[in-house]
HTML snippet that shows the backbone in 3Dmol.js (N, CA, C, O; Angstrom):
<script src="https://3Dmol.org/build/3Dmol-min.js"></script>
<div id="view" style="width:600px;height:400px;position:relative"></div>
<script>
const pdb = `
ATOM      1  N   UNK A   1      47.114  24.506  35.599  1.00  0.00           N
ATOM      2  CA  UNK A   1      47.493  25.851  36.003  1.00  0.00           C
ATOM      3  C   UNK A   1      46.281  26.781  35.996  1.00  0.00           C
ATOM      4  O   UNK A   1      46.115  27.606  36.894  1.00  0.00           O
ATOM      5  N   UNK A   2      45.430  26.638  34.963  1.00  0.00           N
ATOM      6  CA  UNK A   2      44.239  27.480  34.890  1.00  0.00           C
ATOM      7  C   UNK A   2      43.314  27.202  36.073  1.00  0.00           C
ATOM      8  O   UNK A   2      42.662  28.107  36.593  1.00  0.00           O
ATOM      9  N   UNK A   3      43.268  25.950  36.483  1.00  0.00           N
ATOM     10  CA  UNK A   3      42.439  25.570  37.619  1.00  0.00           C
ATOM     11  C   UNK A   3      42.911  26.277  38.887  1.00  0.00           C
ATOM     12  O   UNK A   3      42.096  26.749  39.679  1.00  0.00           O
ATOM     13  N   UNK A   4      44.237  26.348  39.077  1.00  0.00           N
ATOM     14  CA  UNK A   4      44.812  27.010  40.242  1.00  0.00           C
ATOM     15  C   UNK A   4      44.484  28.499  40.234  1.00  0.00           C
ATOM     16  O   UNK A   4      44.160  29.065  41.278  1.00  0.00           O
ATOM     17  N   UNK A   5      44.563  29.134  39.076  1.00  0.00           N
ATOM     18  CA  UNK A   5      44.234  30.556  38.956  1.00  0.00           C
ATOM     19  C   UNK A   5      42.764  30.776  39.296  1.00  0.00           C
ATOM     20  O   UNK A   5      42.426  31.734  39.992  1.00  0.00           O
ATOM     21  N   UNK A   6      41.899  29.909  38.816  1.00  0.00           N
ATOM     22  CA  UNK A   6      40.469  30.008  39.102  1.00  0.00           C
ATOM     23  C   UNK A   6      40.201  29.878  40.597  1.00  0.00           C
ATOM     24  O   UNK A   6      39.412  30.636  41.161  1.00  0.00           O
ATOM     25  N   UNK A   7      40.854  28.926  41.229  1.00  0.00           N
ATOM     26  CA  UNK A   7      40.694  28.730  42.675  1.00  0.00           C
ATOM     27  C   UNK A   7      41.159  29.969  43.428  1.00  0.00           C
ATOM     28  O   UNK A   7      40.483  30.421  44.352  1.00  0.00           O
ATOM     29  N   UNK A   8      42.305  30.523  43.044  1.00  0.00           N
ATOM     30  CA  UNK A   8      42.820  31.718  43.718  1.00  0.00           C
ATOM     31  C   UNK A   8      41.881  32.901  43.540  1.00  0.00           C
ATOM     32  O   UNK A   8      41.688  33.679  44.475  1.00  0.00           O
ATOM     33  N   UNK A   9      41.294  33.052  42.359  1.00  0.00           N
ATOM     34  CA  UNK A   9      40.339  34.138  42.129  1.00  0.00           C
ATOM     35  C   UNK A   9      39.103  33.964  43.007  1.00  0.00           C
ATOM     36  O   UNK A   9      38.590  34.932  43.568  1.00  0.00           O
ATOM     37  N   UNK A  10      38.629  32.727  43.122  1.00  0.00           N
ATOM     38  CA  UNK A  10      37.454  32.462  43.951  1.00  0.00           C
ATOM     39  C   UNK A  10      37.732  32.737  45.427  1.00  0.00           C
ATOM     40  O   UNK A  10      36.864  33.218  46.155  1.00  0.00           O
ATOM     41  N   UNK A  11      38.944  32.427  45.852  1.00  0.00           N
ATOM     42  CA  UNK A  11      39.316  32.673  47.246  1.00  0.00           C
ATOM     43  C   UNK A  11      39.515  34.163  47.493  1.00  0.00           C
ATOM     44  O   UNK A  11      39.141  34.662  48.554  1.00  0.00           O
ATOM     45  N   UNK A  12      40.093  34.879  46.540  1.00  0.00           N
ATOM     46  CA  UNK A  12      40.433  36.290  46.727  1.00  0.00           C
ATOM     47  C   UNK A  12      39.219  37.205  46.662  1.00  0.00           C
ATOM     48  O   UNK A  12      39.230  38.274  47.271  1.00  0.00           O
ATOM     49  N   UNK A  13      38.170  36.813  45.938  1.00  0.00           N
ATOM     50  CA  UNK A  13      37.014  37.691  45.742  1.00  0.00           C
ATOM     51  C   UNK A  13      36.372  38.148  47.062  1.00  0.00           C
ATOM     52  O   UNK A  13      36.147  39.347  47.229  1.00  0.00           O
ATOM     53  N   UNK A  14      36.071  37.249  47.998  1.00  0.00           N
ATOM     54  CA  UNK A  14      35.475  37.714  49.256  1.00  0.00           C
ATOM     55  C   UNK A  14      36.405  38.647  50.035  1.00  0.00           C
ATOM     56  O   UNK A  14      35.944  39.579  50.695  1.00  0.00           O
ATOM     57  N   UNK A  15      37.706  38.396  49.956  1.00  0.00           N
ATOM     58  CA  UNK A  15      38.641  39.248  50.677  1.00  0.00           C
ATOM     59  C   UNK A  15      38.668  40.656  50.097  1.00  0.00           C
ATOM     60  O   UNK A  15      38.829  41.624  50.839  1.00  0.00           O
ATOM     61  N   UNK A  16      38.513  40.783  48.778  1.00  0.00           N
ATOM     62  CA  UNK A  16      38.442  42.114  48.172  1.00  0.00           C
ATOM     63  C   UNK A  16      37.256  42.876  48.726  1.00  0.00           C
ATOM     64  O   UNK A  16      37.350  44.071  49.007  1.00  0.00           O
ATOM     65  N   UNK A  17      36.140  42.185  48.882  1.00  0.00           N
ATOM     66  CA  UNK A  17      34.948  42.829  49.428  1.00  0.00           C
ATOM     67  C   UNK A  17      35.169  43.258  50.876  1.00  0.00           C
ATOM     68  O   UNK A  17      34.730  44.333  51.285  1.00  0.00           O
ATOM     69  N   UNK A  18      35.847  42.421  51.640  1.00  0.00           N
ATOM     70  CA  UNK A  18      36.130  42.752  53.037  1.00  0.00           C
ATOM     71  C   UNK A  18      37.028  43.971  53.115  1.00  0.00           C
ATOM     72  O   UNK A  18      36.767  44.877  53.907  1.00  0.00           O
ATOM     73  N   UNK A  19      38.085  44.013  52.307  1.00  0.00           N
ATOM     74  CA  UNK A  19      38.996  45.155  52.339  1.00  0.00           C
ATOM     75  C   UNK A  19      38.311  46.423  51.853  1.00  0.00           C
ATOM     76  O   UNK A  19      38.589  47.508  52.364  1.00  0.00           O
ATOM     77  N   UNK A  20      37.420  46.303  50.876  1.00  0.00           N
ATOM     78  CA  UNK A  20      36.659  47.462  50.413  1.00  0.00           C
ATOM     79  C   UNK A  20      35.768  47.971  51.544  1.00  0.00           C
ATOM     80  O   UNK A  20      35.699  49.174  51.792  1.00  0.00           O
ATOM     81  N   UNK A  21      35.090  47.056  52.225  1.00  0.00           N
ATOM     82  CA  UNK A  21      34.231  47.423  53.341  1.00  0.00           C
ATOM     83  C   UNK A  21      35.030  48.119  54.434  1.00  0.00           C
ATOM     84  O   UNK A  21      34.600  49.152  54.949  1.00  0.00           O
ATOM     85  N   UNK A  22      36.186  47.568  54.795  1.00  0.00           N
ATOM     86  CA  UNK A  22      37.014  48.175  55.836  1.00  0.00           C
ATOM     87  C   UNK A  22      37.494  49.564  55.434  1.00  0.00           C
ATOM     88  O   UNK A  22      37.591  50.453  56.280  1.00  0.00           O
ATOM     89  N   UNK A  23      37.794  49.757  54.157  1.00  0.00           N
ATOM     90  CA  UNK A  23      38.167  51.085  53.672  1.00  0.00           C
ATOM     91  C   UNK A  23      37.021  52.067  53.811  1.00  0.00           C
ATOM     92  O   UNK A  23      37.232  53.221  54.184  1.00  0.00           O
ATOM     93  N   UNK A  24      35.801  51.617  53.512  1.00  0.00           N
ATOM     94  CA  UNK A  24      34.628  52.474  53.665  1.00  0.00           C
ATOM     95  C   UNK A  24      34.366  52.798  55.132  1.00  0.00           C
ATOM     96  O   UNK A  24      33.960  53.911  55.465  1.00  0.00           O
ATOM     97  N   UNK A  25      34.601  51.823  56.005  1.00  0.00           N
ATOM     98  CA  UNK A  25      34.442  52.058  57.443  1.00  0.00           C
ATOM     99  C   UNK A  25      35.417  53.132  57.907  1.00  0.00           C
ATOM    100  O   UNK A  25      35.046  54.024  58.670  1.00  0.00           O
ATOM    101  N   UNK A  26      36.655  53.049  57.450  1.00  0.00           N
ATOM    102  CA  UNK A  26      37.670  54.040  57.819  1.00  0.00           C
ATOM    103  C   UNK A  26      37.248  55.425  57.352  1.00  0.00           C
ATOM    104  O   UNK A  26      37.410  56.401  58.084  1.00  0.00           O
ATOM    105  N   UNK A  27      36.706  55.522  56.139  1.00  0.00           N
ATOM    106  CA  UNK A  27      36.243  56.805  55.610  1.00  0.00           C
ATOM    107  C   UNK A  27      35.110  57.360  56.465  1.00  0.00           C
ATOM    108  O   UNK A  27      35.104  58.547  56.791  1.00  0.00           O
ATOM    109  N   UNK A  28      34.154  56.513  56.829  1.00  0.00           N
ATOM    110  CA  UNK A  28      33.023  56.962  57.640  1.00  0.00           C
ATOM    111  C   UNK A  28      33.475  57.392  59.034  1.00  0.00           C
ATOM    112  O   UNK A  28      32.963  58.373  59.575  1.00  0.00           O
ATOM    113  N   UNK A  29      34.432  56.666  59.621  1.00  0.00           N
ATOM    114  CA  UNK A  29      34.933  57.043  60.935  1.00  0.00           C
ATOM    115  C   UNK A  29      35.612  58.407  60.904  1.00  0.00           C
ATOM    116  O   UNK A  29      35.588  59.130  61.900  1.00  0.00           O
ATOM    117  N   UNK A  30      36.208  58.763  59.791  1.00  0.00           N
ATOM    118  CA  UNK A  30      36.852  60.077  59.704  1.00  0.00           C
ATOM    119  C   UNK A  30      35.818  61.196  59.657  1.00  0.00           C
ATOM    120  O   UNK A  30      36.146  62.346  59.951  1.00  0.00           O
ATOM    121  N   UNK A  31      34.573  60.883  59.293  1.00  0.00           N
ATOM    122  CA  UNK A  31      33.506  61.883  59.230  1.00  0.00           C
ATOM    123  C   UNK A  31      32.805  62.087  60.572  1.00  0.00           C
ATOM    124  O   UNK A  31      32.083  63.067  60.755  1.00  0.00           O
ATOM    125  N   UNK A  32      33.017  61.170  61.504  1.00  0.00           N
ATOM    126  CA  UNK A  32      32.329  61.229  62.792  1.00  0.00           C
ATOM    127  C   UNK A  32      32.863  62.393  63.609  1.00  0.00           C
ATOM    128  O   UNK A  32      34.069  62.635  63.660  1.00  0.00           O
ATOM    129  N   UNK A  33      31.936  63.116  64.253  1.00  0.00           N
ATOM    130  CA  UNK A  33      32.328  64.178  65.177  1.00  0.00           C
ATOM    131  C   UNK A  33      32.315  63.563  66.573  1.00  0.00           C
ATOM    132  O   UNK A  33      31.254  63.332  67.153  1.00  0.00           O
ATOM    133  N   UNK A  34      33.496  63.304  67.097  1.00  0.00           N
ATOM    134  CA  UNK A  34      33.613  62.646  68.384  1.00  0.00           C
ATOM    135  C   UNK A  34      33.430  63.658  69.511  1.00  0.00           C
ATOM    136  O   UNK A  34      33.831  64.813  69.368  1.00  0.00           O
ATOM    137  N   UNK A  35      32.827  63.243  70.634  1.00  0.00           N
ATOM    138  CA  UNK A  35      32.675  64.167  71.763  1.00  0.00           C
ATOM    139  C   UNK A  35      34.028  64.439  72.411  1.00  0.00           C
ATOM    140  O   UNK A  35      34.962  63.642  72.321  1.00  0.00           O
ATOM    141  N   UNK A  36      34.096  65.592  73.064  1.00  0.00           N
ATOM    142  CA  UNK A  36      35.327  65.901  73.789  1.00  0.00           C
ATOM    143  C   UNK A  36      35.421  64.992  75.012  1.00  0.00           C
ATOM    144  O   UNK A  36      34.451  64.332  75.386  1.00  0.00           O
ATOM    145  N   UNK A  37      36.578  64.971  75.615  1.00  0.00           N
ATOM    146  CA  UNK A  37      36.760  64.129  76.808  1.00  0.00           C
ATOM    147  C   UNK A  37      35.803  64.562  77.911  1.00  0.00           C
ATOM    148  O   UNK A  37      35.226  63.725  78.605  1.00  0.00           O
ATOM    149  N   UNK A  38      35.638  65.873  78.070  1.00  0.00           N
ATOM    150  CA  UNK A  38      34.756  66.406  79.112  1.00  0.00           C
ATOM    151  C   UNK A  38      33.313  65.957  78.867  1.00  0.00           C
ATOM    152  O   UNK A  38      32.620  65.556  79.803  1.00  0.00           O
ATOM    153  N   UNK A  39      32.862  66.023  77.617  1.00  0.00           N
ATOM    154  CA  UNK A  39      31.498  65.593  77.285  1.00  0.00           C
ATOM    155  C   UNK A  39      31.320  64.094  77.529  1.00  0.00           C
ATOM    156  O   UNK A  39      30.287  63.662  78.041  1.00  0.00           O
ATOM    157  N   UNK A  40      32.314  63.316  77.168  1.00  0.00           N
ATOM    158  CA  UNK A  40      32.230  61.864  77.352  1.00  0.00           C
ATOM    159  C   UNK A  40      32.182  61.495  78.833  1.00  0.00           C
ATOM    160  O   UNK A  40      31.412  60.624  79.237  1.00  0.00           O
ATOM    161  N   UNK A  41      33.005  62.158  79.636  1.00  0.00           N
ATOM    162  CA  UNK A  41      33.016  61.891  81.076  1.00  0.00           C
ATOM    163  C   UNK A  41      31.681  62.295  81.692  1.00  0.00           C
ATOM    164  O   UNK A  41      31.130  61.564  82.515  1.00  0.00           O
ATOM    165  N   UNK A  42      31.157  63.457  81.296  1.00  0.00           N
ATOM    166  CA  UNK A  42      29.870  63.919  81.826  1.00  0.00           C
ATOM    167  C   UNK A  42      28.752  62.949  81.474  1.00  0.00           C
ATOM    168  O   UNK A  42      27.939  62.597  82.329  1.00  0.00           O
ATOM    169  N   UNK A  43      28.708  62.523  80.232  1.00  0.00           N
ATOM    170  CA  UNK A  43      27.666  61.584  79.805  1.00  0.00           C
ATOM    171  C   UNK A  43      27.800  60.255  80.546  1.00  0.00           C
ATOM    172  O   UNK A  43      26.794  59.650  80.915  1.00  0.00           O
ATOM    173  N   UNK A  44      29.018  59.803  80.765  1.00  0.00           N
ATOM    174  CA  UNK A  44      29.248  58.547  81.480  1.00  0.00           C
ATOM    175  C   UNK A  44      28.760  58.645  82.920  1.00  0.00           C
ATOM    176  O   UNK A  44      28.137  57.715  83.432  1.00  0.00           O
ATOM    177  N   UNK A  45      29.042  59.766  83.570  1.00  0.00           N
ATOM    178  CA  UNK A  45      28.597  59.963  84.954  1.00  0.00           C
ATOM    179  C   UNK A  45      27.074  59.977  85.028  1.00  0.00           C
ATOM    180  O   UNK A  45      26.490  59.371  85.927  1.00  0.00           O
ATOM    181  N   UNK A  46      26.431  60.664  84.089  1.00  0.00           N
ATOM    182  CA  UNK A  46      24.966  60.711  84.065  1.00  0.00           C
ATOM    183  C   UNK A  46      24.395  59.304  83.896  1.00  0.00           C
ATOM    184  O   UNK A  46      23.444  58.933  84.585  1.00  0.00           O
ATOM    185  N   UNK A  47      24.963  58.533  82.998  1.00  0.00           N
ATOM    186  CA  UNK A  47      24.469  57.172  82.751  1.00  0.00           C
ATOM    187  C   UNK A  47      24.660  56.287  83.980  1.00  0.00           C
ATOM    188  O   UNK A  47      23.770  55.512  84.327  1.00  0.00           O
ATOM    189  N   UNK A  48      25.800  56.394  84.633  1.00  0.00           N
ATOM    190  CA  UNK A  48      26.049  55.590  85.836  1.00  0.00           C
ATOM    191  C   UNK A  48      25.071  55.967  86.942  1.00  0.00           C
ATOM    192  O   UNK A  48      24.495  55.090  87.585  1.00  0.00           O
ATOM    193  N   UNK A  49      24.881  57.266  87.169  1.00  0.00           N
ATOM    194  CA  UNK A  49      23.943  57.708  88.207  1.00  0.00           C
ATOM    195  C   UNK A  49      22.519  57.269  87.889  1.00  0.00           C
ATOM    196  O   UNK A  49      21.802  56.796  88.771  1.00  0.00           O
ATOM    197  N   UNK A  50      22.111  57.424  86.644  1.00  0.00           N
ATOM    198  CA  UNK A  50      20.771  57.002  86.236  1.00  0.00           C
ATOM    199  C   UNK A  50      20.591  55.503  86.461  1.00  0.00           C
ATOM    200  O   UNK A  50      19.545  55.063  86.940  1.00  0.00           O
ATOM    201  N   UNK A  51      21.607  54.727  86.116  1.00  0.00           N
ATOM    202  CA  UNK A  51      21.538  53.276  86.305  1.00  0.00           C
ATOM    203  C   UNK A  51      21.425  52.918  87.784  1.00  0.00           C
ATOM    204  O   UNK A  51      20.673  52.015  88.151  1.00  0.00           O
ATOM    205  N   UNK A  52      22.165  53.620  88.625  1.00  0.00           N
ATOM    206  CA  UNK A  52      22.086  53.366  90.065  1.00  0.00           C
ATOM    207  C   UNK A  52      20.708  53.710  90.615  1.00  0.00           C
ATOM    208  O   UNK A  52      20.165  52.967  91.433  1.00  0.00           O
ATOM    209  N   UNK A  53      20.135  54.832  90.174  1.00  0.00           N
ATOM    210  CA  UNK A  53      18.805  55.236  90.641  1.00  0.00           C
ATOM    211  C   UNK A  53      17.759  54.220  90.198  1.00  0.00           C
ATOM    212  O   UNK A  53      16.949  53.771  91.009  1.00  0.00           O
ATOM    213  N   UNK A  54      17.771  53.859  88.927  1.00  0.00           N
ATOM    214  CA  UNK A  54      16.789  52.893  88.417  1.00  0.00           C
ATOM    215  C   UNK A  54      16.984  51.534  89.087  1.00  0.00           C
ATOM    216  O   UNK A  54      16.006  50.885  89.458  1.00  0.00           O
ATOM    217  N   UNK A  55      18.224  51.101  89.246  1.00  0.00           N
ATOM    218  CA  UNK A  55      18.491  49.826  89.906  1.00  0.00           C
ATOM    219  C   UNK A  55      18.022  49.821  91.350  1.00  0.00           C
ATOM    220  O   UNK A  55      17.455  48.834  91.818  1.00  0.00           O
ATOM    221  N   UNK A  56      18.256  50.925  92.063  1.00  0.00           N
ATOM    222  CA  UNK A  56      17.800  51.027  93.452  1.00  0.00           C
ATOM    223  C   UNK A  56      16.282  51.001  93.528  1.00  0.00           C
ATOM    224  O   UNK A  56      15.705  50.328  94.382  1.00  0.00           O
ATOM    225  N   UNK A  57      15.643  51.737  92.631  1.00  0.00           N
ATOM    226  CA  UNK A  57      14.173  51.764  92.600  1.00  0.00           C
ATOM    227  C   UNK A  57      13.620  50.364  92.335  1.00  0.00           C
ATOM    228  O   UNK A  57      12.722  49.906  93.041  1.00  0.00           O
ATOM    229  N   UNK A  58      14.149  49.694  91.333  1.00  0.00           N
ATOM    230  CA  UNK A  58      13.660  48.353  91.003  1.00  0.00           C
ATOM    231  C   UNK A  58      13.958  47.357  92.128  1.00  0.00           C
ATOM    232  O   UNK A  58      13.148  46.473  92.406  1.00  0.00           O
ATOM    233  N   UNK A  59      15.108  47.499  92.768  1.00  0.00           N
ATOM    234  CA  UNK A  59      15.437  46.624  93.895  1.00  0.00           C
ATOM    235  C   UNK A  59      14.482  46.834  95.056  1.00  0.00           C
ATOM    236  O   UNK A  59      14.012  45.871  95.661  1.00  0.00           O
ATOM    237  N   UNK A  60      14.190  48.109  95.372  1.00  0.00           N
ATOM    238  CA  UNK A  60      13.254  48.412  96.455  1.00  0.00           C
ATOM    239  C   UNK A  60      11.850  47.923  96.108  1.00  0.00           C
ATOM    240  O   UNK A  60      11.153  47.373  96.960  1.00  0.00           O
ATOM    241  N   UNK A  61      11.441  48.120  94.871  1.00  0.00           N
ATOM    242  CA  UNK A  61      10.126  47.656  94.429  1.00  0.00           C
ATOM    243  C   UNK A  61      10.038  46.134  94.533  1.00  0.00           C
ATOM    244  O   UNK A  61       9.037  45.602  95.014  1.00  0.00           O
ATOM    245  N   UNK A  62      11.064  45.443  94.094  1.00  0.00           N
ATOM    246  CA  UNK A  62      11.096  43.983  94.174  1.00  0.00           C
ATOM    247  C   UNK A  62      11.035  43.526  95.623  1.00  0.00           C
ATOM    248  O   UNK A  62      10.292  42.604  95.961  1.00  0.00           O
ATOM    249  N   UNK A  63      11.813  44.169  96.472  1.00  0.00           N
ATOM    250  CA  UNK A  63      11.830  43.812  97.891  1.00  0.00           C
ATOM    251  C   UNK A  63      10.451  44.033  98.510  1.00  0.00           C
ATOM    252  O   UNK A  63       9.940  43.170  99.223  1.00  0.00           O
ATOM    253  N   UNK A  64       9.855  45.190  98.236  1.00  0.00           N
ATOM    254  CA  UNK A  64       8.539  45.506  98.792  1.00  0.00           C
ATOM    255  C   UNK A  64       7.466  44.546  98.314  1.00  0.00           C
ATOM    256  O   UNK A  64       6.662  44.058  99.109  1.00  0.00           O
ATOM    257  N   UNK A  65       7.452  44.275  97.023  1.00  0.00           N
ATOM    258  CA  UNK A  65       6.456  43.341  96.493  1.00  0.00           C
ATOM    259  C   UNK A  65       6.669  41.931  97.040  1.00  0.00           C
ATOM    260  O   UNK A  65       5.705  41.215  97.310  1.00  0.00           O
ATOM    261  N   UNK A  66       7.916  41.538  97.200  1.00  0.00           N
ATOM    262  CA  UNK A  66       8.230  40.220  97.744  1.00  0.00           C
ATOM    263  C   UNK A  66       7.733  40.102  99.181  1.00  0.00           C
ATOM    264  O   UNK A  66       7.098  39.113  99.547  1.00  0.00           O
ATOM    265  N   UNK A  67       8.025  41.116  99.991  1.00  0.00           N
ATOM    266  CA  UNK A  67       7.579  41.096 101.388  1.00  0.00           C
ATOM    267  C   UNK A  67       6.059  41.162 101.466  1.00  0.00           C
ATOM    268  O   UNK A  67       5.449  40.477 102.286  1.00  0.00           O
ATOM    269  N   UNK A  68       5.444  41.985 100.616  1.00  0.00           N
ATOM    270  CA  UNK A  68       3.981  42.092 100.608  1.00  0.00           C
ATOM    271  C   UNK A  68       3.325  40.781 100.225  1.00  0.00           C
ATOM    272  O   UNK A  68       2.353  40.364 100.856  1.00  0.00           O
ATOM    273  N   UNK A  69       3.841  40.133  99.209  1.00  0.00           N
ATOM    274  CA  UNK A  69       3.288  38.850  98.778  1.00  0.00           C
ATOM    275  C   UNK A  69       3.498  37.782  99.849  1.00  0.00           C
ATOM    276  O   UNK A  69       2.611  36.965 100.095  1.00  0.00           O
ATOM    277  N   UNK A  70       4.664  37.785 100.482  1.00  0.00           N
ATOM    278  CA  UNK A  70       4.922  36.830 101.569  1.00  0.00           C
ATOM    279  C   UNK A  70       3.948  37.057 102.720  1.00  0.00           C
ATOM    280  O   UNK A  70       3.435  36.100 103.300  1.00  0.00           O
ATOM    281  N   UNK A  71       3.694  38.311 103.048  1.00  0.00           N
ATOM    282  CA  UNK A  71       2.760  38.646 104.126  1.00  0.00           C
ATOM    283  C   UNK A  71       1.360  38.145 103.792  1.00  0.00           C
ATOM    284  O   UNK A  71       0.691  37.540 104.630  1.00  0.00           O
ATOM    285  N   UNK A  72       0.925  38.401 102.563  1.00  0.00           N
ATOM    286  CA  UNK A  72      -0.412  37.971 102.134  1.00  0.00           C
ATOM    287  C   UNK A  72      -0.512  36.447 102.159  1.00  0.00           C
ATOM    288  O   UNK A  72      -1.511  35.899 102.626  1.00  0.00           O
ATOM    289  N   UNK A  73       0.497  35.772 101.670  1.00  0.00           N
ATOM    290  CA  UNK A  73       0.461  34.308 101.620  1.00  0.00           C
ATOM    291  C   UNK A  73       0.484  33.681 103.014  1.00  0.00           C
ATOM    292  O   UNK A  73      -0.142  32.644 103.230  1.00  0.00           O
ATOM    293  N   UNK A  74       1.198  34.293 103.964  1.00  0.00           N
ATOM    294  CA  UNK A  74       1.206  33.749 105.329  1.00  0.00           C
ATOM    295  C   UNK A  74      -0.135  33.974 106.011  1.00  0.00           C
ATOM    296  O   UNK A  74      -0.536  33.159 106.842  1.00  0.00           O
ATOM    297  N   UNK A  75      -0.837  35.047 105.691  1.00  0.00           N
ATOM    298  CA  UNK A  75      -2.152  35.315 106.282  1.00  0.00           C
ATOM    299  C   UNK A  75      -3.220  34.383 105.720  1.00  0.00           C
ATOM    300  O   UNK A  75      -4.219  34.114 106.387  1.00  0.00           O
ATOM    301  N   UNK A  76      -3.018  33.889 104.498  1.00  0.00           N
ATOM    302  CA  UNK A  76      -4.001  33.004 103.876  1.00  0.00           C
ATOM    303  C   UNK A  76      -3.894  31.566 104.363  1.00  0.00           C
ATOM    304  O   UNK A  76      -4.799  30.771 104.106  1.00  0.00           O
ATOM    305  N   UNK A  77      -2.828  31.208 105.050  1.00  0.00           N
ATOM    306  CA  UNK A  77      -2.635  29.825 105.513  1.00  0.00           C
ATOM    307  C   UNK A  77      -3.626  29.450 106.561  1.00  0.00           C
ATOM    308  O   UNK A  77      -3.604  28.324 107.057  1.00  0.00           O
TER     309      UNK A  77
END
`;
const viewer = $3Dmol.createViewer("view");
viewer.addModel(pdb, "pdb");
viewer.setStyle({}, {cartoon: {color: "spectrum"}});
viewer.zoomTo();
viewer.render();
</script>
């Protein structure tokens, strides 16, 4: 019987730590100042537009460098 109690204590110990951690996470989340819906939507739009601009720039740069390198390599043949 003592062996069973020891096993249960060993199994339960990590779970106590997990539940303590989750309780601390809940406490910290209650301290967070969340953005308003308007702020979140605005930030999301800015990020999407920025990503599109950077992606377009990198795509154009890649295309230009690819065509330039192809042109140079065909002239060297």
